VOGU-3710 file (C-alpha; in Angstrom, 3 decimals, decimal comma):
1> mnleeiqnpq> -0,031/-0,207/0,082  0,960/3,865/-0,723  0,827/5,085/2,927  0,681/8,615/1,218  -2,334/7,811/-0,759  -4,366/7,489/2,347  -6,691/10,154/3,238  -8,275/8,797/6,044  -8,857/5,804/8,147  -12,126/4,403/6,960
11> flktlgkeel> -10,318/1,967/4,796  -9,136/0,263/7,313  -12,903/-1,038/8,461  -13,089/-3,793/5,966  -8,870/-4,891/6,642  -8,921/-8,501/8,128  -5,511/-9,673/10,495  -3,410/-10,355/7,594  -3,768/-7,367/6,058  -3,447/-5,624/8,752
21> eklaaeiref> -0,278/-7,117/10,030  1,221/-6,630/6,542  -0,052/-2,325/6,552  1,875/-2,603/10,271  4,955/-3,583/8,628  4,609/-1,327/5,958  4,206/1,782/8,423  7,663/0,783/10,815  9,483/0,532/7,489  8,431/3,917/6,692
31> linklsvngg> 8,680/5,450/9,640  12,687/3,498/10,158  12,962/5,177/6,369  12,017/8,710/7,088  12,946/8,797/10,683  16,955/8,238/9,523  16,969/11,476/7,655  15,893/13,948/10,470  15,167/12,234/13,512  11,825/12,356/15,249
41> hlgpnlgvve> 10,224/10,280/18,266  10,761/6,709/16,472  10,575/4,444/20,000  7,173/5,124/20,948  5,682/5,471/17,916  7,594/1,443/16,626  5,782/0,206/19,954  2,169/1,430/18,720  1,576/0,329/15,120  -1,130/-2,339/15,753
51> ltlvlhklfd> -3,005/-0,628/19,245  -3,246/2,840/16,609  -4,286/0,361/13,529  -6,934/-1,494/15,981  -8,349/1,554/17,197  -9,047/3,188/14,291  -10,478/-0,057/12,917  -12,599/-0,321/15,438  -13,777/3,388/16,335  -14,686/5,821/13,935
61> spsdkfiwdv> -12,189/8,947/14,344  -13,213/12,470/14,767  -16,405/11,390/15,631  -14,793/9,400/18,230  -12,175/11,021/20,261  -8,331/10,185/20,466  -6,106/11,658/23,168  -2,448/11,048/22,670  -0,943/11,603/26,395  2,310/13,384/25,583
71> ghqayvhkil> 1,743/12,504/21,704  5,034/10,839/21,464  3,654/8,330/19,661  0,652/9,914/17,403  2,982/9,435/14,228  0,887/6,474/12,926  -2,184/8,287/13,713  -1,341/11,024/11,130  -0,169/8,326/8,689  -3,562/6,642/9,363
81> tgrasqfdtl> -5,484/10,299/9,173  -3,901/11,452/5,623  -0,248/13,072/6,638  1,831/10,765/5,460  3,333/12,609/2,250  4,301/15,162/4,900  6,858/12,896/7,070  9,978/14,759/5,218  9,259/17,372/6,739  8,479/16,192/10,524
91> rqykglcgfp> 9,483/18,367/13,096  11,063/20,789/10,540  10,329/24,836/10,218  7,055/25,424/8,724  6,673/21,581/8,641  4,844/18,616/10,350  4,724/19,154/14,278  6,304/16,027/15,943  2,614/16,632/18,644  -0,680/15,773/17,768
101> krcesehdvw> -1,692/19,561/16,556  -5,241/21,352/15,965  -5,104/23,174/13,060  -3,373/20,143/10,855  -6,225/17,497/10,953  -9,959/17,290/12,345  -7,989/14,056/13,477  -6,204/15,970/16,021  -8,624/16,356/18,853  -6,185/17,554/21,671
111> etghsstsls> -2,756/19,013/22,072  0,409/17,962/24,059  3,959/17,485/24,178  3,734/17,340/28,532  2,578/14,172/29,696  -0,157/13,306/32,090  -2,634/15,182/30,621  -5,019/12,764/28,448  -7,031/11,752/31,560  -8,241/14,999/32,143
121> aamgmaiard> -8,710/16,143/28,791  -10,785/12,752/28,146  -13,078/13,389/31,394  -13,932/17,400/30,234  -14,627/15,981/26,691  -16,691/12,947/28,428  -18,952/15,064/30,531  -19,082/18,048/27,492  -20,634/14,696/25,543  -23,584/13,889/28,226
131> lkkssekvia> -24,278/17,138/29,069  -25,218/17,815/24,669  -26,419/14,110/25,185  -24,283/12,993/21,849  -22,597/9,205/21,906  -19,207/9,458/20,851  -16,620/7,349/21,983  -13,643/9,192/24,172  -10,452/7,145/24,564  -7,002/8,182/26,233
141> vigdgaltgg> -4,111/6,515/25,619  -1,252/7,286/28,146  1,679/5,295/29,068  2,505/3,889/32,207  5,207/6,483/32,963  2,502/9,437/32,300  0,291/7,310/34,725  2,592/8,539/37,735  1,882/12,248/36,940  0,113/13,520/39,833
151> malealnhig> -2,622/15,303/37,426  -3,260/11,500/35,882  -3,545/10,348/38,802  -6,088/13,071/40,259  -7,989/12,492/37,163  -8,358/8,886/37,512  -9,655/9,292/41,056  -12,269/11,603/39,441  -12,952/9,544/36,224  -13,625/6,592/38,698
161> hekkdlivil> -15,685/8,137/41,224  -18,101/9,697/38,406  -18,839/6,663/36,115  -18,515/8,237/32,778  -18,549/5,959/29,798  -14,635/6,131/28,854  -12,082/3,967/27,714  -8,376/4,582/29,035  -5,689/2,838/27,030  -2,989/2,003/28,786
171> ndnemsiapn> -0,115/1,587/26,876  2,562/-0,048/28,842  5,808/-0,675/27,608  7,842/0,143/31,282  9,533/3,057/29,745  8,989/6,968/29,380  12,205/8,639/28,489  14,042/6,313/30,723  13,204/3,739/32,947  10,133/4,386/34,849
181> vgalhnvlgr> 10,281/4,389/38,559  7,951/4,317/41,737  5,467/1,869/43,028  2,704/2,284/40,489  5,639/0,891/38,484  5,986/-2,047/40,297  2,167/-2,508/40,462  1,420/-2,575/36,651  5,073/-4,910/36,659  2,593/-7,505/38,926
191> mrtarkynka> -0,286/-7,394/36,615  1,769/-7,581/33,410  2,236/-10,915/34,820  -0,916/-12,385/35,866  -3,253/-14,489/34,383  -6,387/-12,995/32,571  -8,906/-12,046/35,404  -11,501/-10,801/33,359  -11,612/-14,378/31,239  -11,509/-16,536/34,460
201> kdeleslirk> -14,237/-13,908/35,867  -16,405/-15,033/32,922  -15,703/-18,527/33,140  -16,987/-18,720/36,708  -20,432/-16,658/36,262  -20,991/-18,727/33,618  -20,379/-21,630/36,243  -22,556/-20,345/38,657  -25,591/-19,421/36,550  -25,891/-23,184/36,480
211> ipafggklaa> -26,750/-23,682/40,134  -29,912/-24,635/40,453  -31,921/-21,674/42,903  -29,481/-19,549/42,879  -29,899/-17,035/45,478  -29,844/-15,794/48,905  -26,419/-17,179/51,198  -25,645/-18,810/48,058  -25,506/-15,411/46,354  -23,237/-13,954/48,859
221> taerlkdslk> -20,900/-16,592/48,670  -20,025/-16,157/45,267  -19,885/-12,388/45,146  -16,720/-13,152/47,717  -15,472/-15,775/45,376  -15,407/-13,557/42,874  -13,673/-11,339/44,631  -11,353/-13,781/45,829  -10,742/-15,103/42,381  -9,683/-11,223/41,676
231> yllvsgmffe> -7,386/-10,364/43,952  -5,551/-14,430/43,601  -5,129/-13,266/39,681  -4,066/-10,118/39,497  -2,149/-8,221/42,209  -3,867/-5,726/44,142  -6,374/-5,276/41,438  -5,544/-1,047/41,662  -7,994/0,084/38,842  -10,889/-2,147/39,795
241> elgytylgpv> -11,108/-0,796/43,483  -10,608/2,993/41,803  -14,308/1,816/39,845  -12,685/0,781/36,490  -13,916/-2,536/34,421  -9,969/-3,468/34,033  -9,181/-5,737/30,889  -5,883/-7,546/30,484  -2,732/-7,666/30,143  -3,013/-7,379/26,207
251> dghdvddlle> -0,751/-8,319/23,770  -0,363/-4,904/21,907  0,931/-6,586/18,938  -1,312/-9,689/18,668  -4,114/-8,334/16,307  -6,515/-10,722/17,557  -6,461/-9,769/21,076  -6,488/-6,370/20,910  -9,457/-6,960/18,718  -11,128/-9,010/21,331
261> nlsyakktkg> -10,216/-6,836/24,120  -10,918/-3,403/22,872  -14,770/-4,397/21,435  -15,437/-5,799/24,462  -14,671/-2,316/26,606  -16,892/-0,416/23,183  -19,492/-2,166/24,753  -18,416/-1,894/28,185  -20,329/0,575/29,719  -18,193/2,983/32,701
271> pvivhvitkk> -14,838/3,543/32,689  -12,709/0,912/31,269  -8,992/0,502/31,546  -7,762/-1,634/28,285  -4,116/-2,991/29,898  -1,857/-2,680/26,644  1,813/-4,349/26,640  4,115/-3,065/24,012  7,579/-2,813/23,071  9,179/0,316/22,618
281> gkgyspaeld> 11,340/0,411/19,368  9,222/-2,766/18,097  10,506/-4,519/14,614  13,652/-2,268/14,308  16,493/-4,339/16,712  18,606/-1,110/17,432  15,896/0,556/19,312  14,512/-3,300/20,837  17,876/-3,621/22,180  18,386/-0,310/23,858
291> tndnwhgvgp> 18,476/-0,500/27,431  19,330/3,368/28,111  15,900/4,407/25,792  18,421/6,437/23,291  15,903/5,406/20,568  13,153/7,365/22,593  13,973/10,485/20,297  16,568/10,197/18,088  18,906/12,416/15,822  19,734/11,343/12,052
301> ykmesgelip> 21,050/7,405/11,779  22,256/4,811/9,258  18,620/2,764/8,696  20,953/-0,659/8,015  22,778/-0,377/10,810  20,805/2,159/13,591  24,477/3,885/13,676  23,604/7,251/14,858  24,938/9,877/12,219  27,503/12,505/14,346
311> qekggpsysg> 26,191/16,106/14,807  28,334/19,207/14,686  28,550/20,171/18,750  31,143/21,996/19,439  32,128/21,739/22,941  30,766/19,933/25,736  26,712/19,715/26,461  25,949/22,196/28,791  23,639/19,382/30,281  26,755/17,290/31,080
321> ivsdtlaels> 28,987/20,196/32,539  26,129/21,178/35,309  25,899/17,111/35,516  30,121/16,882/35,851  30,075/19,833/38,540  27,933/18,542/40,515  29,658/15,077/40,941  32,985/16,961/41,447  31,113/19,161/44,319  29,586/16,396/45,719
331> ekderiavit> 32,867/14,377/46,300  33,454/17,593/49,204  30,178/18,367/50,309  27,536/15,415/51,362  24,731/17,842/52,075  24,520/17,976/47,762  21,686/15,503/46,520  20,084/15,501/43,247  16,452/15,496/41,755  14,758/14,661/38,664
341> pamtvgsklv> 11,747/14,150/37,310  12,154/11,532/35,105  14,927/13,031/32,978  18,336/11,128/34,095  19,175/10,739/30,744  18,152/13,962/29,069  19,637/15,916/31,883  22,748/13,814/31,585  22,367/12,448/35,598  23,340/8,682/34,455
351> pygkkfpdrl> 27,345/9,251/35,582  26,039/11,404/38,723  24,196/8,440/39,390  26,176/5,782/39,183  28,941/7,477/41,403  26,179/8,931/43,594  23,196/5,942/43,699  22,389/7,418/47,179  22,322/11,016/46,120  20,378/10,411/42,858
361> fdvgiaeqha> 16,444/10,893/43,269  14,267/10,022/40,307  10,769/10,755/41,177  9,224/10,096/38,215  6,583/12,263/36,372  6,273/14,477/39,287  6,872/18,131/39,290  5,620/19,661/41,871  6,570/16,464/44,393  10,326/17,175/43,339
371> atmaagmatq> 9,825/20,619/43,899  8,549/20,619/47,638  10,837/17,586/48,444  13,329/19,240/47,456  11,781/22,450/49,986  11,519/19,448/52,543  15,268/18,213/52,306  16,314/21,904/52,688  15,167/22,296/56,030  17,109/20,137/57,137
381> nmkpvlsiys> 20,574/21,405/56,226  21,005/19,651/52,818  21,585/21,056/49,322  18,790/19,907/47,538  19,588/20,488/43,029  16,283/20,173/41,315  17,390/19,229/38,083  14,449/20,206/35,693  14,002/21,618/32,068  12,508/25,320/31,978
391> tflqrgydqv> 9,130/23,939/30,377  8,804/21,012/32,894  9,172/23,828/35,891  6,204/25,581/35,044  4,059/22,697/36,538  6,115/22,979/39,638  5,184/26,848/40,006  3,113/26,822/43,044  5,234/24,696/44,834  8,526/27,170/43,487
401> vhdvarqnln> 6,203/30,061/45,174  4,578/28,601/48,253  7,109/25,681/49,365  10,413/26,954/48,392  10,610/30,584/48,158  8,073/32,001/51,139  10,189/29,648/53,268  13,601/31,321/51,995  14,986/27,681/51,664  18,345/26,720/49,690
411> vlftidrsgl> 17,334/25,139/46,762  19,441/25,551/43,749  17,099/24,676/40,621  19,586/23,534/37,438  16,616/24,701/34,662  18,034/22,945/31,631  16,804/23,966/28,158  16,135/27,235/28,551  15,442/29,165/25,283  14,671/28,054/21,821
421> vgadgethqg> 14,677/24,563/21,733  13,649/24,116/17,992  12,180/20,722/16,573  10,033/19,743/19,774  8,029/23,353/19,286  5,568/25,208/21,401  5,902/22,972/23,994  9,190/22,705/24,600  10,655/25,809/24,183  11,948/27,589/28,010
431> vfdiaflrhi> 11,082/30,877/27,132  9,102/31,352/30,355  10,687/31,187/33,286  12,244/34,477/33,209  8,827/36,065/33,520  7,505/33,207/36,345  10,675/33,773/38,371  11,657/36,740/38,682  8,824/38,024/40,359  9,292/36,007/43,039
441> pnmvlmmgkd> 10,605/37,283/46,150  13,605/35,280/47,601  14,430/34,391/43,922  18,297/35,063/42,703  18,358/33,691/38,859  21,252/34,059/36,176  22,725/32,112/33,364  26,343/31,848/32,295  28,063/33,179/28,922  29,749/29,882/28,074
451> enelrnmvyt> 30,363/26,393/29,695  33,198/27,893/32,172  30,449/30,599/33,815  27,982/28,286/34,290  30,320/25,865/35,656  31,535/28,492/38,188  27,714/29,356/38,593  26,552/25,739/39,615  29,258/25,972/42,586  28,076/29,710/43,367
461> giqysdgpia> 24,882/28,266/43,637  25,727/25,587/45,973  27,828/28,352/47,723  25,021/30,733/48,664  23,023/29,794/51,520  20,412/33,209/51,650  17,653/31,061/50,151  16,754/30,107/46,298  19,207/30,522/43,309  18,363/29,399/39,543
471> vrfargngfg> 20,933/29,251/37,048  18,875/28,575/33,553  21,045/26,824/30,711  20,352/26,037/26,922  19,933/23,143/25,081  23,160/22,000/23,289  26,768/22,390/23,617  29,405/25,318/25,025  31,871/26,924/22,956  35,020/24,879/23,963
481> vpldeefeki> 36,666/27,241/26,225  38,840/26,143/28,589  37,809/25,661/32,393  39,340/26,995/35,220  40,983/24,707/37,324  39,887/26,289/40,600  36,032/27,282/41,425  35,102/30,978/41,505  32,108/31,757/43,579  30,377/34,683/41,480
491> pigswevlke> 29,350/37,715/43,315  25,311/37,899/42,934  24,197/40,323/41,322  27,099/41,485/39,443  27,270/42,126/35,242  30,736/42,259/33,135  31,736/44,292/30,708  33,063/42,009/27,522  33,646/45,310/25,224  33,766/49,030/26,032
501> gtdaailtfg> 31,800/51,773/24,578  29,766/55,231/24,908  27,157/55,112/22,152  25,244/52,284/23,151  24,888/49,998/25,959  23,602/46,010/25,008  22,650/44,177/27,968  22,327/40,367/27,189  23,230/37,120/28,752  23,436/33,188/27,813
511> ttipmalkaw> 22,953/32,659/24,228  22,277/35,938/23,081  25,806/37,087/23,636  28,103/36,226/20,698  25,277/37,475/18,411  26,258/40,845/20,393  29,464/40,461/20,299  29,382/39,682/16,525  27,089/43,281/16,273  29,512/45,212/18,428
521> evlakqgisv> 32,136/44,745/15,475  30,338/45,454/13,099  29,327/48,629/14,960  32,617/49,378/15,284  33,331/49,599/11,571  30,729/52,130/11,224  32,513/54,043/13,785  29,539/53,518/16,433  31,423/52,689/20,111  28,971/50,409/21,862
531> rvinarfikp> 29,398/48,773/25,217  28,808/44,803/25,299  27,751/43,732/29,537  27,461/40,287/30,521  24,100/40,807/32,107  24,637/37,327/33,814  22,243/38,050/36,596  18,732/38,238/35,765  17,344/38,846/39,246  19,233/41,013/40,897
541> ldtemlnsli> 19,977/43,147/38,618  23,538/45,159/38,943  21,874/48,444/39,935  25,519/49,951/40,823  26,149/49,296/36,622  22,902/50,675/35,623  23,419/53,837/37,407  26,536/54,260/35,671  24,518/54,239/32,044  21,693/56,241/33,404
551> eenipiltie> 24,681/59,020/34,325  26,709/58,379/31,591  23,024/58,981/29,460  23,513/55,938/27,587  21,141/54,142/25,435  20,369/50,596/26,323  19,300/47,875/24,367  18,436/44,613/26,130  18,394/41,471/24,784  16,889/37,976/25,808
561> eaalqggfgs> 16,362/34,736/24,097  13,109/34,562/26,601  9,478/36,407/26,559  9,893/39,660/26,299  6,691/40,362/28,657  7,819/40,424/32,315  11,220/39,621/30,622  14,938/40,475/31,235  14,462/43,906/29,599  10,931/44,383/31,608
571> avlehladeq> 13,165/44,517/34,764  15,979/47,024/33,612  12,582/49,093/32,557  11,640/49,034/36,389  14,556/50,046/37,316  14,648/52,953/34,821  11,503/54,135/36,254  12,389/53,599/39,608  14,851/56,370/38,675  13,055/58,498/36,917
581> afhipvdrmg> 15,317/57,934/34,190  12,809/58,275/31,647  15,464/60,076/29,502  17,166/57,291/28,586  16,583/55,035/25,395  15,673/52,172/25,615  14,638/49,360/23,047  14,446/45,597/24,060  14,775/42,122/21,986  13,125/38,752/22,336
591> ipdrfiehgs> 10,482/36,291/21,986  7,405/37,987/21,228  3,827/37,759/22,980  3,218/34,381/21,202  3,946/30,114/21,115  7,119/29,507/18,915  6,187/26,622/16,726  8,717/23,707/15,610  11,916/24,881/13,470  15,546/24,807/13,760
601> vtklleeigl> 16,782/27,613/16,039  18,447/29,576/13,328  14,793/29,572/11,534  13,245/30,722/14,734  15,297/33,362/15,293  15,494/35,268/12,153  11,522/34,687/11,687  11,039/36,567/15,511  14,012/39,089/14,733  16,394/38,217/17,051
611> teedvvkrtk> 20,003/37,737/14,976  23,170/39,883/14,473  21,587/42,047/12,038  18,577/43,406/13,958  20,777/43,659/16,724  23,102/46,578/14,618  19,962/47,817/13,085  18,264/48,402/16,433  21,644/49,629/18,357  22,093/52,184/15,400
621> alverrnskk> 18,476/53,414/15,793  18,996/53,942/19,226  21,890/56,091/18,689  20,184/58,580/16,534  17,503/58,348/18,827  19,565/59,610/21,273  21,483/61,982/18,930  17,922/63,752/18,149  17,418/64,381/21,708  20,385/65,889/21,799
631> gmlt> 20,312/67,941/18,723  16,299/69,517/20,155  18,028/70,143/23,673  20,435/72,319/21,558
//
């Protein structure tokens, strides 16, 4: 079958088992081929091919609602809903999104990118359906990793209470981005090895119905017998106790098994859990044999061998620098412990965990718990470090405010993936952390210009004892600069002049410093003298240096790879207003007031006007504004 000719999934209704299995093989071959060029989430999608085919065969999308948790596994769904021809553009600028996207297709009814949202969304859709008195089915597909998220457990509890007609597909592959952790993971492990409870229960009920004069004490005894069978066959029966009909475990790669159980789920009233066991990376041996989950999200690779194609990297990764620095500091300071919400691999903490297994805590997909747990540790004179992606920290915002900052506790936040991240798109662009952290009392926020300064900032954060402190850093690699042999404690709130100048000042930090320095070179050749300042502390500001700019009447350009609203530039404007320095021309460059979609970081920066050329143009405009004001005064 030519997958690129598929317009909608209706053709699946007429396919038999052998045809579905053949189509599954073709889809796997298609994915392995297409993703070898630009990369993407290969492992999760290879694991759900048969499941997605059977779902679309039995149900009627978009009338019936499919909600994919996280969305890492939605590629097969995209192929079956008419988007195979766009896969050459997957995760590329202006191309096919790597996650479900409502504007792409009517079959994408829920957008995601962060985990544990599907059950709440499904419950909302089921309630809306019942209030409107319609009859569509609502099906949420959630992984065993995402099920550990607090939001998912809240929804699981509510759904069981309300008894709405809703199907939950638990896609159990024993992995999220890294191997799963936690007690619930262990419960699922016992369920995987249990015999099928429902078949045995049905056989027992059939036997009971054949008993003459069934009723009274005999009926009560039979019910107790069924309950005993439940606990005997399926350890804990966690889901049935919550009010669900539990079906499974189901072989997620056996078409007959899927058809039988999903057909039964379709007819069952009330909430149903279909526990489907799948193999991440199914059908591609390099991905199947991967124990470190490097094939969850992968870059370009050689299709035949699975060998990853090396990418130009420059210096060491920022994540690796942070992890190595924490390991070095932990050798001498037993108070240090690192917490991660299921990102041991992504934040490159595996080596740290091997060196300090008792001091690395992977709490699963539980950002709120991670933040408050760090606060609890800090009350006991420990030095907890919460290693977390910028966009995942959003999920623990109240805990940062209420539990950490309000109590002024010494928690170090190492904020990975700050700034634009590229192909993962708007759900993962780390552009809001400055705005949502800067206004919190007691918080210190900093970002280094290179890997050496980042290393010293981690050291500074560990040495700091006056409350919470955060260091943000970009996705990707440093510049290969030499690393100091001895750590340097950076004075809190201190900036650094990188280039002297008198006509204008550029205040920036982190990833945007190189473009400021390149602009300085261009402007210098044009006779414009610009002071470039590494504003490495976003909070507190270096008010002494800012006040010197006011005294010298120097126009200011702020640059940040972060949201302009409430960001660093706003902080500078606030200080100028407090100083009544309204005569200073100011311009701000950063992320505009909209969500930034997927694409290469270079393309995205060009789109939003955050380039060296834009810095030159806007700096010259500031100088002209200052000169025109001078002319008016004379």
